[in-house]
C-alpha positions, 0 to 999 in steps of 0.5 A: 439480708441475713442479720448475722451476716451484717451484725456478726460476720465472724459468726456468720462465717462459722455458721456458714462453714458448719452448715456446709460441713453438715451439707445442710444446703437449704440453710445456707445463705447462698447470695452472701456466700456467693458475694464473699467468694467473688470478694476473694477473687477480687482481693487476690487480683487487687493484692497482686495489682497493689504489690505491682504498683509498689514494685514499679514505683521503687524500680522508677525511684531506683532508676531515676534517683540513683543518688538516693538508693537505699537498702529500704528500697531493695527491701520493698522490691524484694518484698513486692516480688515475693508477695506477687509470687506467693499469690500466684503460687496460692492461685496459679490461674493468676499467672498472667495477671501481672501482665494484664495489669502492668499498664494500670500499675505503671501509670499508678506507680508513675504519678506516685513516683512524680508526686513523691519526688516532686518530679514532673510526670513527663520525666518518666516514660509515658508507657512501662519501659520494663518487661514484666518478666524483668519486673518480676525477676528476682535479681533484676534492677533498671540501669540508670 
């Protein structure tokens, strides 16, 4: 493994960028460069999944605890939608990722909602009751 990659990641990035610009292909640390490029793709998908879980959590709380609704919940819902939208704008190939991820994200959100509110898990539907297009829709909120 390249010592600079381990000891000084920022320096390794600077050096790798310079080598790419100068087209000095033989000097590039290809295995670690491949690893980092793959990690970028995973980071984007993980970010969407995380925001989708946060969004679903707050939608569940909004629906199942109407007496506790707050501006901070609305802020969280709006911000999660915005973050997902920005990620997809940067990487349009991830347009379908929320649909692919909604079942897993909902299960996480469901468990978190039950734990945070000391409610039985069975209070919440076993499968996501919301269509992904509604979840991501700017002004949609679930009803009581």
